[in-house]
N, C-alpha and C positions, 0 to 999 in steps of 0.2 A: 771413190763417191761414198761421204757418210749415211750412213743412216740406210744402207742395202739390206744388210741380211747378207753380204756374201763371207765366204769362206776368209778373204786378209782379215776383217774386222775379227774374228772368231779366233785371229792370230796365225791365220795359215794364209799362204804366200800367194794365192793367185790374186787378178786382178784380171783388166778390159785389153792390157796389151802381154795376156800371156800364153805361152803359147802349149796344143796339146792339150794332155790333160787337163793340163790348172786353171785353162781358158775356157771349156767347160767344166768345167764344176764350177768356175764361177759366173757361168752365166744359169748353168742348174738353178742354181744356188736367191740371187742376184735381185734384192726387192722381193726378197721373200721368195721366191717360189716363181712367182707373178710374170717375170718376163718368157720362161722357157716355150710357153703356148701359144705365146699368143703369134698370129700370121706374122710373117717379114718385111716389116713395114713398107719395102720399098719394091717388095712382090720378090716371091719364089725364087728359088734361086735352083740353078740345072748343076749339079755338079756332080763327079767322079767319086767314090767310096774311093777314103786312102787306105780304107784296109785291104777289100778282094776285085778294084779299081770297075767295079760297076758301075755305069750310070745312074741318078737317079734324080729327085726334087727336091728339096729342100725347102719345108715349107714352114716350120717355122724354126725357134733361133737354136733350140734343141733340138735336134731328129733324128730317127734311126735309121741306116740305108736296108730295104725292103731283102735283100739276099742274102750278108751276114749278119745283119742287125748291130753294124756299128757307130757308135754314139759319134756324131757328128754337130758345131755349133759355130757358132757367127756372134760377134758381141753387133747390139742396134747400134751400137756411133757406128756403124762402118760393113753396112752386111753385105757385102759385095761375093764374089766367092773365091774371089785370091783371097781372101781371109776367113774362111771356114778352116775350122782347125778340127779334127781327129783325136780323140780319146786315147786311141792302143787296141789293139787285137781282146785284149784283157778285164776291159774296164766295161763293167753296168752300170746302167741308173739303178739308185736306190729306190 
């Protein structure tokens, strides 16, 4: 994606097919940060936190587990539970 303001354009390695932390950062910064807080177009996703195993609902493209604060994200082009990625236990949002 050109002109989205993502880390990849700044010389980073993230992209829509990244995994883990790289995917979370990609979605967080995509399109100047305008995507991350939008409600998931196909509807919220019921997921299990990949950090603490608590169940929660991911309402936006980037969200935190209410139990442990673990950051998860899903790309807008295919927002299904199977595609949700976890940034890792030591990751915090800027």
